[in-house]
N, C-alpha and C positions, 0 to 999 in steps of 0.2 A: 548620565544615568537616565535622563528623560528620553534621549535618543534611543537608548537600549530598550526602554519600555515600549517606545513607539514601534521599534523594529519587531519586538516580540508580539505585540498585538497585530501588527501588519501580517506577520506570519500566520497567526491564528485566523485572521480574516481570509487569507489566501486558502488555507487548508480547510476551513469550515464553510466557506461560501464560494469564493471566486472560482476555484477549481471545479466546482460542481454546479455552478449557476445554471447551466443548460438543463441539467437533470432536475433541479429544483423547480425551475420555471415550467418544464414540461409536465411535471406531476402536480403542479399548482399547490403543493403543500409541503412535501418532504421527499427525501431521496435516500435510498440505502446504498452504502458504499460496499466495496468488496469484502471488507473486514466486518461488516454488519452494523457499522455506525449509521445512525439516522440523522441526516442533516436537514435543516429547515432554512427558510429565508431569514430567520432570526440571526444567522451567522453574519449578517450585514452589520450587526451591532459592533463586532470586533473592529470593523473598518472605522466606525465613528470614534471608538476609544483610541485607536491608533492615531487618527487625525488630531484629536485633542492633545494627546501626549506630544505629537510632533509640533503643534502650535506652541505648547508650553516650552518645549526645548528651544525652539527658534526665538521665542521671546526672551528666554534666559540668555541665549547667546548674544542677542542684540544688546541687552542690558549690560552684559559683561564687557562688550566691546566699547560701550559708551564710557565706562569707568576706567 
């Protein structure tokens, strides 16, 4: 379940920041997508959340293997 959450947040990170990072950096604040969405550098937050869930999932996996 934690791996699934990590993957979901990684997808959000990709869609809300990574894919548009050049546009966001060029405008220095936000970027408009083709569908009218306004993306900001705050999309990096999804990457942090994904990393936290990945670390929790890996810790859970290591603990399960020890027992």
